[in-house]
Backbone as a ProteinNet text record, in pm:
[ID]
protein_1_A
[PRIMARY]
MLTSHRSKVSDAADPHPATVPLLASTSAKGASHSSSSSASSVSWDEKQLRVRRLELDLEAYFERLRNYTSWNRKSEDPMRDIHEIYSDIQNCLDEFSSLTSEMVHLAGDVRSRVSVVNQLAQKDSDFNRQFARIKQNIKTQIDRDDLYLNVRKTINDHRSTSRNEELYLKESEHIQSSHTVTDDILSMATSARQALQDQASRFDSISSRISSTMQRFPAINQLAKKIDLKKKRSAVILGGVVATCVLFSLWYIFY
[TERTIARY]
83.3	0	87.5	187.5	276.7	353	398.8	474.2	386.7	264.6	170.5	138.5	124.3	96.3	211.6	335.8	453.8	463.3	428.3	433.3	333.7	212.4	112.7	156.5	216.3	265.7	372.1	464	572.5	515.5	414.7	353.8	280.8	218.9	151.1	248.9	364.7	466	524	535.3	593.6	504.6	390.7	295.5	347.8	437	491.2	641.1	714.8	859.3	930.6	877.1	948.8	926.2	834.1	802.7	900	978.5	1072	1181.6	1252.5	1354.5	1295.6	1173.9	1112.1	1083.6	1034.1	1009	1138.2	1243	1372.4	1426	1412.2	1459.8	1380.8	1247.9	1162.6	1197	1222.1	1258.7	1389.5	1488.6	1618	1602.4	1518.9	1497.6	1428.3	1334.6	1263.9	1356.9	1446.8	1543	1638.1	1682.9	1772.9	1702.5	1575.8	1501	1477.2	1451	1428.7	1555.4	1670.5	1798.5	1829.1	1805.5	1831.1	1739.6	1613.5	1518	1556.6	1604.4	1646.9	1766.6	1865.8	1984.2	1945.7	1854.2	1808.5	1738.9	1660.5	1588.7	1687.2	1791.6	1891.9	1964	2006.2	2076	1985.3	1860.3	1763.1	1749.5	1737.5	1721.9	1845.9	1963.9	2087.3	2096.9	2065.7	2074.6	1969.5	1851.5	1746.3	1785.9	1849.2	1895.6	2004.6	2094.8	2202.2	2145.9	2047.7	1984.9	1919.4	1855.5	1791.9	1895	2010.6	2115.8	2168	2179.6	2223.2	2122.3	1995.2	1892.2	1909.8	1930.2	1948.6	2074.3	2183.8	2307.6	2288.2	2219.8	2198	2111.7	2008.6	1924.4	2004.3	2093.9	2177.1	2272.1	2334.3	2423.6	2347.3	2229.5	2150.6	2110.1	2074.3	2035.3	2154	2271.9	2389.9	2420.7	2404.9	2430.3	2325.8	2203.7	2101.2	2135.9	2208.8	2249.6	2389.5	2426.1	2561	2595.8	2502.9	2534.1	2558	2509.5	2525	2654.6	2707.1	2829.3	2952.5	2938.9	3058.7	3138.6	3072.7	3145.5	3232.9	3200.7	3278.2	3396.6	3394.9	3500.9	3616.8	3737.9	3855.7	3866.1	3823.7	3827.1	3694.5	3589.3	3456.7	3453.7	3531.3	3528.9	3581.5	3681.7	3732.1	3626.2	3556.1	3448.7	3337.2	3302.3	3195.4	3234.5	3356.2	3399.3	3406.8	3444	3444.7	3302.3	3206.5	3067	3017	3053.5	3014.4	3065.6	3189.7	3248.9	3175.4	3143.9	3071	2931.2	2863.7	2729.5	2736.3	2834.8	2846.7	2874.8	2956.8	2982.5	2854.1	2775.7	2649.4	2552.6	2546.2	2455.7	2499	2628.9	2677.9	2645.5	2667.1	2636.3	2485.4	2406.3	2259.5	2213.9	2268.2	2231.8	2275.3	2395.3	2444.6	2357	2320.8	2234.8	2096.7	2045.4	1915.1	1920.3	2028.9	2043.5	2052.8	2126.1	2137.7	2002.3	1924.6	1794.9	1692.5	1713.7	1627.1	1640.6	1763.1	1785.9	1730.3	1738.1	1688.3	1535.6	1474.4	1329	1253.2	1301.2	1232.1	1091	995.5	854.6	773.8	840.5	769.5	717.7	588.4	527.8	576.9	585.9	628.7	770.1	856.8	993.9	999.5	921.7	918.5	872.2	773.5	726	835.1	909.7	1020	1126.9	1160	1262.6	1218.8	1092	1042.2	1053	1020.8	1032.5	1178.6	1268.5	1410.1	1459.5	1414.4	1455.4	1404.7	1282.7	1227.9	1307.4	1343	1421.9	1560.2	1616.3	1747.4	1742.8	1639.8	1624.5	1602.4	1519.9	1493.4	1619.5	1699.7	1823.4	1919.2	1930.2	2020.7	1973.2	1843.1	1791.2	1810.1	1785.1	1801.1	1946.6	2038.9	2181.4	2222.9	2175.2	2209.3	2151.9	2030.1	1968.4	2042.9	2082.1	2155.3	2291.5	2358.7	2488.3	2474.3	2369.1	2347.4	2318.8	2240.5	2210.4	2336.3	2420.6	2545.1	2638.2	2644	2727.1	2678.2	2545.9	2490.8	2526.4	2516.5	2549.6	2697.4	2784.6	2928.5	2959.4	2896.5	2918.2	2869.8	2756.6	2705.5	2800.8	2853.8	2948.6	3076	3124.9	3245.9	3222.5	3104.8	3073.4	3066.8	3005.3	2996	3135.3	3221.9	3356.9	3435.6	3418.5	3490.1	3443.1	3310.3	3257.2	3306.4	3304.3	3350.3	3498	3578.5	3721.1	3743	3663.5	3676	3642.4	3535.7	3496.5	3605.6	3661.4	3767.9	3891.1	3923.8	4038.6	4012.8	3888.6	3855.4	3863.5	3812.7	3820.6	3965	4047.2	4188.7	4255	4220.5	4277.6	4231	4100.2	4047	4113.3	4136.5	4201.6	4344.4	4414.4	4549.9	4547.1	4445.7	4435	4408.1	4322.4	4296.8	4423.8	4502.5	4628.7	4723.7	4727.2	4813.7	4767.2	4634.6	4582.2	4615.7	4597.7	4631.5	4780	4862.6	5007.1	5040.9	4972.1	4995.1	4953	4841.9	4797.7	4898.8	4952.9	5055.2	5178.8	5218.1	5335.7	5309.1	5187.1	5151.8	5149.5	5095.5	5094.6	5236.2	5324.6	5464.7	5529.4	5497.6	5552.5	5503.6	5375.8	5320.3	5390.2	5407.1	5475.7	5618.7	5683.6	5821.8	5828	5731.5	5728.4	5706.6	5618.3	5594.4	5721.3	5790.8	5914.1	6018.8	6031.3	6128.1	6091.3	5959.3	5915.2	5949.6	5926.1	5960.7	6110.8	6187.4	6333	6380.3	6314.7	6351.8	6319.6	6199.5	6162.1	6259.4	6295.7	6391	6526.1	6566	6694.4	6690.3	6577.7	6566.4	6568.6	6499.7	6499.3	6639	6710.8	6848	6938.4	6916.1	6997.1	6969.5	6837	6803.2	6864.9	6855.2	6913.1	7064.4	7126.2	7271.4	7311	7230.3	7262.3	7248.8	7145.9	7131.1	7246.7	7283.2	7397.6	7526	7543.9	7662.5	7663.2	7544.4	7535.3	7567.8	7506.7	7534.2	7681.3	7736.3	7876.5	7969.5	7933.4	8019	8012.5	7896.4	7883.5	7958.7	7943.4	8013.2	8164.7	8211.8	8355.9	8410	8334.4	8379.9	8378.7	8279.7	8272.1	8385.1	8415.5	8520.8	8656.6	8672.5	8802	8822.5	8710.3	8721.2	8733.7	8665.2	8666.1	8713.8	8836.4	8889.5	8804	8744.3	8660.3	8538.6	8487.9	8372	8414.9	8542.7	8593	8589.3	8628.3	8622.9	8478.9	8392.6	8250.9	8194	8235.4	8187.8	8236.1	8360.6	8411.6	8329.4	8294.8	8212.9	8074.8	8022.5	7890.4	7899.6	8009.3	8027.9	8042.6	8113.9	8129.4	7995.7	7915.7	7784.6	7693.4	7705.1	7624.6	7659.5	7790.5	7832.2	7780.4	7789.1	7740.8	7589.4	7514.9	7369.3	7339.5	7421.3	7400.5	7424.4	7528.4	7557	7443.3	7392.3	7281.7	7156.7	7126.2	7009.1	7022.5	7140.3	7163.1	7146.8	7198.1	7182.6	7036.8	6958.6	6815.9	6743.2	6770	6703.7	6742	6869.7	6913.6	6847.2	6837.1	6771.6	6624.7	6556.6	6414.6	6397.9	6485.5	6476.4	6501	6603	6633.3	6519.7	6464	6353.2	6231.2	6204.3	6091	6111.2	6230.7	6260	6249	6297.6	6287.4	6141.2	6056.8	5914.9	5843.8	5881.7	5813.6	5847.6	5974.1	6018	6023.4	6012.3	6018.6	5893
-119.7	0	125.8	132	247.1	266.2	153.3	160.6	210	160.8	204.9	351.9	401.2	542.6	631.8	588.9	665.9	673.2	558.9	557.1	653.5	663.2	756.6	900.9	924.6	1059.6	1101	1007.2	1036.3	1064.5	988.3	1012.9	1145.3	1184	1312.8	1430.2	1415	1521.8	1544.7	1438.5	1450.9	1380.4	1440.2	1370.9	1347.3	1438.7	1420.6	1438.4	1347.5	1364.8	1369.5	1314.1	1307.5	1429.8	1516.7	1633.9	1747.1	1751	1861.5	1869.9	1761.3	1769.4	1807.8	1761.4	1792.9	1941.7	2005	2149.6	2228.4	2183.2	2252	2246.9	2131.7	2116.9	2203.6	2209.1	2293.1	2440	2481.8	2621	2657.7	2568.1	2593.8	2606.4	2520.6	2527.5	2656.7	2700.2	2825.5	2944	2941.9	3052	3054.3	2935.4	2928.1	2975.5	2934.1	2976.2	3127.7	3182.5	3326.5	3404.4	3353	3419.3	3414.4	3298	3283.5	3373.7	3380.3	3465.9	3612.4	3653.6	3791.7	3826	3735.8	3758.8	3764.8	3677.3	3677.8	3808.4	3859.4	3984.5	4100.5	4103.2	4209.8	4204	4081.4	4066	4105.3	4069	4105.4	4256.9	4324.4	4469.9	4538.4	4488.2	4547.7	4531.9	4411.2	4386.4	4467.5	4477.7	4556	4703.8	4755.3	4893.4	4913.3	4815.6	4825.3	4818.9	4735	4724.8	4857	4919.3	5047.9	5152.9	5152.8	5247.9	5219.7	5091.8	5056.5	5103.6	5092.5	5141.4	5291.2	5365.5	5510	5541.5	5469.2	5491.2	5459.9	5348.8	5311.4	5414.5	5461.8	5564	5691	5728	5847.1	5826.6	5707.5	5678.1	5680.1	5619.2	5615	5756.2	5839.2	5975	6052.6	6027.6	6096.3	6049.2	5919.8	5869	5919.3	5940.6	5993.4	6135.3	6208.3	6345	6346.7	6241	6227.4	6344.1	6383.7	6487.8	6623.6	6644.1	6775.7	6788	6675.7	6688.4	6637.1	6562.2	6511.3	6622.4	6736.7	6846.4	6921	6911.8	6982.6	6900.2	6770.6	6683.4	6679.3	6671	6661.4	6523.6	6420.2	6284.1	6215.9	6238.7	6183.1	6031.4	5968.6	5821.8	5759	5819.5	5767.8	5780	5893.4	5911.6	5809.9	5784.6	5688	5549	5508.1	5373.9	5362.2	5470	5466.3	5448.7	5518.7	5504.1	5363.7	5310.5	5173.6	5074.8	5094.1	5004.5	5015.5	5138.2	5156.8	5094.6	5112.7	5053.9	4902.4	4845.4	4699.5	4646.3	4716.3	4673.8	4680.1	4786.3	4798.2	4687.3	4654.9	4548.2	4412.6	4388.6	4260.9	4250.1	4357.8	4355.5	4341.7	4406.6	4398.2	4253.7	4188.1	4048.1	3957	3982.6	3900.6	3916.3	4039.9	4063.5	4002	4007.9	3945.9	3795.5	3731.6	3587.7	3555.6	3636.9	3613.6	3633.3	3730.3	3755.8	3647.7	3577.4	3462.5	3356.3	3330.6	3231.1	3280.1	3408.8	3462.1	3473.1	3478.8	3498.2	3379.3	3260.8	3140.5	3132.5	3106.5	3095.7	3216.8	3323.3	3443.5	3515.7	3534.8	3590.4	3731.8	3813.4	3951.8	3955.6	3869.2	3867	3808.2	3707.3	3648.3	3751.8	3832.2	3937.8	4040.9	4077.7	4173.3	4115.7	3988	3924.8	3920.8	3890.2	3889	4028.1	4130.2	4266.1	4301.1	4257.2	4284.4	4212.4	4087.9	4014	4084.6	4136.2	4210.6	4339.1	4408.9	4531.2	4500.7	4388.2	4348.7	4331.2	4260.9	4243.7	4377.9	4463.4	4594.4	4679	4675.6	4753.9	4706.8	4574.9	4522.4	4559.3	4550.4	4589.6	4739.1	4817.1	4961.8	4998.4	4930.9	4956	4921.9	4807.5	4768	4867.3	4916.3	5011.2	5145.2	5191.9	5319.2	5307.2	5193	5171.7	5174	5112.4	5111.2	5251.2	5327.3	5465	5551.2	5535.4	5613.1	5571.3	5440.4	5393.6	5452.2	5455.9	5515.7	5664	5733.6	5875.9	5898.8	5815.1	5829.2	5803.2	5697.2	5668.4	5784.3	5844.3	5957.8	6077.2	6100.7	6211.5	6187.3	6062.8	6030.9	6050.2	6005.3	6022.6	6170.7	6249.3	6393.4	6456.1	6417.7	6473.7	6432.4	6306.1	6260.3	6333.9	6350.9	6424.1	6568.9	6628.3	6767.6	6778.9	6682.2	6683.7	6666.8	6577.4	6557.5	6685.4	6753.1	6878.7	6984.1	6994	7092.6	7061.9	6930.8	6893.3	6927.6	6902.2	6934.9	7085.5	7162.3	7307.8	7354.6	7293.2	7331	7297.7	7179.7	7141.2	7235.1	7268.7	7361.2	7498	7542.2	7671.5	7668.8	7557.3	7545.3	7545.3	7477.3	7476.1	7616.2	7690.6	7828	7912.5	7892.5	7966.8	7929.5	7798.4	7755.2	7815.2	7820.4	7879	8027.5	8098	8240.5	8261.7	8176.7	8189.3	8159.4	8058.7	8025.9	8141.3	8207.7	8323	8436.7	8457.9	8561.9	8530.3	8404.2	8365.6	8382.9	8341.4	8358.1	8505.4	8588.3	8731.6	8786.1	8738.2	8782.6	8741	8617.7	8572.3	8660.6	8698	8783.4	8919.6	8977.1	9106.7	9095.2	8983.6	8962.9	8950.2	8874.9	8861.7	8996.9	9079.2	9211.9	9297	9288.9	9367.7	9320.9	9186.7	9133	9172	9170.7	9211.9	9358.6	9441.9	9583.3	9600.7	9522.4	9533.4	9488.4	9383.2	9335.7	9441.3	9502.3	9607	9724.8	9760.7	9871.8	9835.7	9709	9664	9667.9	9623.6	9625.8	9768.3	9855.7	9996.6	10056.2	10020.6	10070.6	10015.9	9886.7	9830	9900.8	9928.2	9999.2	10139.2	10202	10335.9	10330.9	10226.1	10213.1	10190.6	10110.4	10087.9	10218.1	10296.7	10423.1	10517.2	10514.4	10596.3	10552.4	10420.2	10371	10419	10414.9	10461	10610	10683.8	10827.8	10854.8	10773.6	10793.1	10767.5	10662.8	10632.3	10745.7	10800.2	10911.4	11034.3	11057.3	11172.5	11153.8	11031.8	11005.6	11036.1	10993.8	11022	11172.5	11237.6	11382.7	11452.4	11403.1	11464.8	11449.9	11339.3	11321.9	11428.1	11474.1	11576.6	11715.8	11737.1	11869.7	11853.5	11901.8	11887.7	11956	12067.2	12135.7	12052.8	11992.7	11905.1	11785.7	11744.4	11629.9	11660.5	11777.1	11813.4	11818.5	11876.2	11879.7	11739.4	11650.8	11511.5	11442.4	11471.5	11410.4	11454.7	11580.5	11629.1	11561.8	11551.5	11484.7	11339.3	11271.6	11131.6	11117.5	11210.1	11208.5	11227.9	11321.4	11347	11225	11157.5	11038.8	10927.4	10909.6	10804.4	10835.1	10964.6	11002.1	10978.6	11009.8	10985.2	10835.6	10755.8	10610	10555.8	10609.5	10564.3	10602.8	10726.4	10771.8	10687.9	10662.1	10580.9	10438.1	10381.5	10245.8	10241.6	10346.6	10351.5	10360.2	10441.7	10456.2	10323.9	10254.6	10125.4	10022.5	10015.3	9919.9	9949	10078.3	10115.8	10075.2	10094.3	10055.4	9904.8	9829.9	9683.6	9634.9	9687.4	9646.8	9684	9803.9	9845.8	9755.8	9717.7	9628.5	9491.8	9436.5	9306.7	9315.2	9420.8	9438.2	9445.7	9518	9532.3	9396.2	9315.1	9184.6	9087.9	9075.8	8971.3	9016.2	9144.3	9189.3	9266.7
0	0	0	84	91.1	-37.7	-91	-218.3	-329.8	-330.3	-435	-420.9	-298.3	-277.4	-323.2	-292.3	-336	-488	-549	-694.6	-753.4	-696.1	-745.5	-724.6	-604.4	-578.5	-677.7	-712.7	-808.7	-945.4	-985.1	-1117	-1121	-1006.6	-1002.7	-1011.5	-955	-956.5	-1097.2	-1182.3	-1316.7	-1416.3	-1453.8	-1537.9	-1679.3	-1741.6	-1879.5	-1878.4	-1828.1	-1816.6	-1950.9	-2060.2	-2188.8	-2275.5	-2238.8	-2322.4	-2304.3	-2195.9	-2170.6	-2275.5	-2311.3	-2415.6	-2550	-2579.7	-2708.2	-2721.4	-2615.4	-2617.5	-2634.1	-2568.8	-2579.5	-2721.3	-2788.1	-2925.5	-3019.4	-3001.3	-3086.6	-3070	-2945.6	-2919.5	-2987.8	-2988.2	-3052.3	-3202.6	-3261.2	-3405.9	-3444.5	-3363.6	-3392.2	-3386.2	-3287.5	-3275.3	-3394.3	-3438.7	-3553.9	-3680.2	-3699.9	-3818.6	-3817.9	-3699.8	-3688.3	-3722.8	-3676.2	-3704.7	-3854	-3916.2	-4059.4	-4140.3	-4098	-4168.6	-4156.9	-4040.1	-4019.8	-4107.7	-4116.2	-4200	-4346.3	-4387.7	-4526.3	-4558.7	-4465.8	-4487.9	-4504	-4422.8	-4431.1	-4565.3	-4606.3	-4733.8	-4850.4	-4841.6	-4945.6	-4957.6	-4846.7	-4849	-4906.8	-4868.8	-4920.6	-5072.5	-5118.9	-5262.9	-5338.4	-5280.4	-5345.1	-5354.3	-5249.1	-5250.7	-5355.3	-5364.1	-5462.6	-5605.2	-5626.1	-5757.1	-5795.7	-5700	-5727.7	-5767.5	-5702.8	-5738.7	-5880	-5912.8	-6048.1	-6152.6	-6122	-6214.5	-6241	-6135.9	-6151.7	-6233.3	-6206	-6281.5	-6429.5	-6458.4	-6598.8	-6671.2	-6603.7	-6665.8	-6695.5	-6602.6	-6624.2	-6742.9	-6750.9	-6863.3	-6995.8	-6999.5	-7122.5	-7165.7	-7070	-7103.2	-7161.2	-7108	-7161.1	-7303.1	-7328.9	-7462.9	-7562.1	-7516.1	-7607	-7652	-7567.5	-7600.6	-7660.3	-7731	-7786.5	-7878	-7965.4	-8063.2	-7999.2	-7877.2	-7813.4	-7735.2	-7683.6	-7603.7	-7675.3	-7784.6	-7849.7	-7916.4	-7950	-8012.4	-7912.7	-7784.1	-7682.8	-7632.5	-7661	-7610.5	-7708.8	-7652.8	-7737.8	-7802	-7731.7	-7785.6	-7753.4	-7834.7	-7802.8	-7805.4	-7892.2	-7899.4	-7770.6	-7711	-7584.7	-7475.4	-7471.8	-7372.6	-7393.4	-7519.3	-7547.4	-7500.9	-7529	-7488.8	-7335.9	-7270	-7123.1	-7069.1	-7129	-7085.4	-7116.7	-7232.6	-7266.9	-7161.6	-7121.6	-7021.6	-6887.9	-6845.7	-6719.6	-6725.9	-6839.1	-6852.6	-6849.6	-6918.8	-6920.1	-6780.2	-6703.7	-6565.6	-6482.1	-6500.6	-6427	-6466.5	-6595.1	-6640.2	-6585.7	-6584.4	-6529.4	-6380.6	-6306.8	-6164.8	-6141.8	-6226.4	-6214.1	-6235.4	-6336.7	-6363.6	-6249.8	-6197.1	-6088	-5962.9	-5929.5	-5813.1	-5832.9	-5955	-5981.6	-5957.9	-6003.1	-5981	-5832.2	-5757.6	-5613.4	-5543.4	-5587.8	-5525.9	-5559.6	-5671.3	-5702.4	-5594.8	-5549.9	-5443.8	-5309.8	-5286.4	-5159.3	-5156.5	-5274.1	-5277.5	-5220.9	-5252.1	-5202.8	-5257.6	-5167.1	-5206.2	-5164.2	-5121.6	-5079.1	-5203.5	-5210.4	-5331	-5363	-5261.3	-5286.2	-5343.7	-5290.1	-5341.4	-5482	-5507.5	-5640.9	-5742.6	-5704.5	-5794	-5821.6	-5717.2	-5734.4	-5826.7	-5808.1	-5891	-6037.2	-6061	-6198.6	-6262.9	-6185.5	-6236.6	-6269.1	-6181.3	-6205.2	-6330.2	-6350.1	-6470.2	-6596.4	-6590	-6703.4	-6728.6	-6621.8	-6635.8	-6692.2	-6648.3	-6698.9	-6851	-6899.5	-7044.2	-7113.3	-7053.5	-7113.5	-7120.7	-7013.2	-7012.7	-7122.6	-7139.2	-7241.4	-7381.7	-7406.1	-7537.3	-7561.4	-7458.7	-7471.3	-7498.4	-7430.2	-7449.7	-7593.1	-7643.4	-7780	-7881.4	-7858.5	-7950.9	-7950.9	-7832.8	-7824.4	-7891.3	-7870.9	-7935.5	-8087.9	-8138.2	-8282.7	-8335.4	-8260.2	-8303	-8305.4	-8203.5	-8199.4	-8312.7	-8340.5	-8451.7	-8584	-8601.8	-8723	-8731.6	-8618	-8615.1	-8646.3	-8590.9	-8616.1	-8763.2	-8819.8	-8962.5	-9049	-9011	-9087.6	-9078.3	-8956.2	-8939.7	-9019.2	-9017.1	-9094	-9243.2	-9289.6	-9431.7	-9468.2	-9380.6	-9406	-9411.9	-9317.4	-9315.8	-9439.8	-9481.8	-9600.9	-9725.9	-9737.5	-9853.1	-9851.7	-9732.5	-9723.1	-9757.5	-9711.7	-9742.7	-9893.5	-9954.9	-10099.1	-10174.5	-10131	-10196.3	-10180.1	-10058.5	-10035.8	-10120	-10129.2	-10212.7	-10359	-10403.3	-10542.6	-10566.6	-10468.4	-10482.1	-10485	-10399.5	-10397.5	-10530.4	-10584.6	-10714.2	-10823.7	-10820.3	-10920.6	-10908.4	-10783.7	-10763.5	-10819.2	-10798.4	-10853.1	-11005.4	-11061.8	-11207.4	-11260.7	-11190.2	-11232.7	-11227.6	-11120.7	-11110.8	-11224.4	-11257.3	-11367.3	-11500.4	-11519.2	-11642.8	-11651.9	-11539.9	-11539.9	-11567.7	-11503.3	-11526.7	-11671.8	-11728.9	-11869.9	-11960.4	-11925.7	-12003.5	-11996.1	-11874.3	-11859.6	-11944.7	-11942.6	-12021.7	-12170.6	-12211.1	-12352.7	-12392.1	-12301.5	-12328.9	-12338.8	-12250.2	-12255.7	-12386.7	-12432.6	-12560.3	-12675.8	-12668.6	-12774.5	-12777.8	-12655.9	-12648.7	-12699.3	-12661.2	-12707.2	-12858.8	-12914.7	-13061.1	-13128.1	-13070.1	-13127.5	-13123.3	-13009.4	-12996.4	-13095.9	-13110.1	-13206	-13348.7	-13374.5	-13508.4	-13534.1	-13432.1	-13446.2	-13464.3	-13386.6	-13399.2	-13537.5	-13590.5	-13723.8	-13829.5	-13813	-13908.3	-13900.7	-13777	-13762.2	-13821.6	-13802.3	-13859	-14010.8	-14066.3	-14212.5	-14263.8	-14188.8	-14230.9	-14222.9	-14117.7	-14104.3	-14214.3	-14248.8	-14356.8	-14490.2	-14514.5	-14637.3	-14637.1	-14518.8	-14507.7	-14525.2	-14470.3	-14484.7	-14630	-14698.5	-14840.8	-14920.9	-14886.8	-14955.5	-14922.6	-14791.8	-14751.5	-14822.6	-14839.5	-14909.5	-15055.7	-15115.5	-15255.1	-15265	-15168.3	-15168.8	-15139.3	-15045.1	-15008.1	-15125.9	-15200.8	-15316.5	-15419.6	-15435.5	-15528.7	-15479.4	-15346.5	-15290.2	-15298.7	-15280.2	-15287.2	-15426.6	-15522.4	-15659.2	-15687.8	-15629.3	-15648.2	-15572.5	-15452.3	-15370.8	-15435.5	-15503.1	-15569.2	-15677	-15726.5	-15829.3	-15767.7	-15650.1	-15587.2	-15440.7	-15405.2	-15268	-15162.3	-15190.8	-15089.7	-15054.1	-15154.5	-15128.2	-15044	-15059.7	-14981.8	-14833.8	-14794.8	-14652.8	-14602.6	-14684.1	-14645.9	-14631	-14715.5	-14710	-14583	-14544.6	-14421.2	-14300.3	-14298.7	-14187.1	-14185.7	-14306	-14315.8	-14269.4	-14308.4	-14270.8	-14118.4	-14057.8	-13912.3	-13842.2	-13896.1	-13837.5	-13854.2	-13966.7	-13991.3	-13892.8	-13869.2	-13775.1	-13634.3	-13599.7	-13466.6	-13454.7	-13561.9	-13559.5	-13549.7	-13619.6	-13614.2	-13472.7	-13407.3	-13270.2	-13176.9	-13191.5	-13104.6	-13129.4	-13257	-13289.8	-13237.4	-13250.8	-13197.6	-13046.6	-12979.6	-12834	-12792.8	-12866.1	-12834.1	-12854.1	-12965.3	-12991.7	-12885.5	-12849.1	-12747.1	-12613.1	-12580.9	-12454.6	-12454.4	-12564.9	-12573.1	-12559.7	-12624.7	-12616.7	-12473.5	-12409.3	-12272.3	-12177.4	-12192.6	-12107	-12127.8	-12251.2	-12279.2	-12215.1	-12227.1	-12164.4	-12013.2	-11955	-11808.8	-11765.8	-11842.9	-11808.8	-11819.1	-11912.7	-11930.6	-11819.6	-11785.4	-11693.5	-11548.1	-11518.9	-11380.9	-11347.1
[MASK]
+++++++++++++++++++++++++++++++++++++++++++++++++++++++++++++++++++++++++++++++++++++++++++++++++++++++++++++++++++++++++++++++++++++++++++++++++++++++++++++++++++++++++++++++++++++++++++++++++++++++++++++++++++++++++++++++++++++++++++++++++++++++++++++++

């Protein structure tokens, strides 16, 4: 009876002795799950904030590339600036894709997070398409500018060549005019020479007649000598005048 009573008392004091370890294990698991969930939430928020900053950076880069024609004229090396922006955009897109992939793992089965991840994946595709379209537009603009510059350079070269040809034609006309003037002067000199030769022949004829006359009359001989001296002096003066005219004409043509 006493033993039975003690046994009942012992059972009353500890009605569920095996439930204590089970509660302790459940409490530990709950604490671990809560800690993991808290860390996941922090990592999710950080990545979401970083993604938002990348979105803003990409929009700023795209806006700058859309205004390519307005700022490329102010830059000393626009192609270098464009390639630097391309590199920055590509780095942002790579980081955006990487963060999206990491957030897919963090989303789990939470609907709100899954919706955010889907939106990010859509934005990632949109950003890549937009980047490719802007690059193509800039390439088209650069090709158009290069074509314009080449055409303009060709036109300027043609104008320069035409201007040189005009100068050559003018110079050729001047030379031809100089040749014409020279021919006229030579023709005049030839005519003057012929006239002088005719005059000399007449003078020789007259001189021969005067000589024969002087041999007959000594007084006339002295008069003839004076006349001959005067004739020689006139010939020298006339020759000097003609030579001076010829030299002056040549100087005027070539200088």
